C-alpha positions as CSV (number, residue, x, y, z in Angstrom):
1,M,-123.1,-3.9,28.3
2,R,-122.0,-1.0,29.8
3,F,-119.5,-2.8,31.4
4,I,-117.1,-2.8,29.1
5,P,-116.7,1.0,27.8
6,L,-116.2,1.6,31.4
7,S,-113.8,-0.2,31.5
8,I,-112.5,1.0,29.0
9,A,-112.6,4.1,30.3
10,L,-111.0,3.1,33.0
11,A,-108.1,2.0,31.7
12,I,-107.6,4.9,30.0
13,G,-107.6,7.4,32.7
14,L,-105.7,5.1,34.4
15,L,-103.3,5.6,31.6
16,L,-103.2,8.8,31.0
17,G,-103.3,9.5,35.0
18,I,-100.1,8.2,35.3
19,S,-98.4,8.8,32.3
20,G,-98.9,12.3,33.3
21,Y,-97.8,11.8,36.3
22,T,-94.8,10.6,35.5
23,F,-94.3,13.2,33.7
24,V,-94.6,15.4,36.2
25,Y,-93.1,14.4,38.7
26,A,-89.6,13.5,35.6
27,K,-89.9,17.4,34.6
28,G,-90.5,16.3,30.5
29,Y,-91.7,19.1,30.1
30,S,-88.3,20.4,30.7
31,Y,-86.8,18.8,28.1
32,L,-89.3,21.0,25.2
33,T,-86.7,24.1,26.1
34,N,-83.6,24.3,24.5
35,R,-82.1,24.9,28.1
36,P,-78.8,22.7,29.1
37,E,-79.8,22.6,32.7
38,A,-82.7,19.6,31.2
39,C,-79.5,18.0,30.5
40,A,-78.6,17.8,34.1
41,N,-81.7,15.8,35.0
42,C,-80.2,12.8,35.5
43,H,-77.7,12.6,38.0
44,V,-75.6,11.0,35.6
45,M,-75.1,14.1,33.6
46,N,-74.1,16.6,36.5
47,D,-70.9,15.7,36.3
48,H,-71.3,16.8,32.0
49,F,-72.9,19.1,32.7
50,R,-70.2,21.0,35.5
51,A,-67.5,20.4,32.9
52,W,-69.6,22.2,30.2
53,A,-70.3,25.3,32.8
54,K,-66.4,26.4,34.0
55,S,-65.5,25.6,30.1
56,S,-65.4,28.5,27.6
57,H,-67.7,26.9,25.8
58,H,-70.4,27.0,26.7
59,A,-70.9,31.3,25.8
60,V,-70.5,30.0,22.9
61,A,-73.1,26.6,22.9
62,V,-75.7,24.1,24.8
63,C,-76.2,21.3,24.7
64,N,-78.6,21.2,22.0
65,D,-76.5,22.6,19.3
66,C,-73.9,19.4,18.7
67,H,-76.2,17.2,20.8
68,T,-79.2,17.4,18.3
69,P,-80.0,17.3,15.1
70,P,-81.2,20.5,13.3
71,G,-84.7,21.3,12.6
72,V,-87.1,21.4,14.7
73,V,-89.2,17.5,14.3
74,P,-85.5,16.4,13.5
75,K,-84.6,17.8,16.6
76,Y,-87.7,17.1,19.0
77,A,-88.2,13.3,17.6
78,T,-84.7,12.8,19.4
79,K,-85.2,14.2,22.4
80,A,-88.8,12.9,22.3
81,L,-86.3,9.3,21.7
82,N,-83.4,9.7,23.7
83,G,-86.2,10.5,26.8
84,F,-88.0,7.1,26.0
85,N,-85.2,5.1,26.5
86,H,-83.4,7.2,29.6
87,S,-87.0,5.7,31.1
88,L,-85.7,2.4,31.0
89,A,-83.2,2.9,32.2
């Protein structure tokens, strides 16, 4: 009978360990900031990031100003959804 709780604990621990490793490896923590460099974590965005950095636009706005809705909850909900969708790709 002790096998079932041990199996469940092992499965949860494995899931948390793999999720934590993936979060750190993918620099998931950087998406919690407002820094544009986080958008360049994905190699597809490097050209866009370089273009933004060379333009005069970088002095007045960062990526989140235009690409996420206003407000803390909508902003982070959008970032979470986009991050999840990017992880699938």
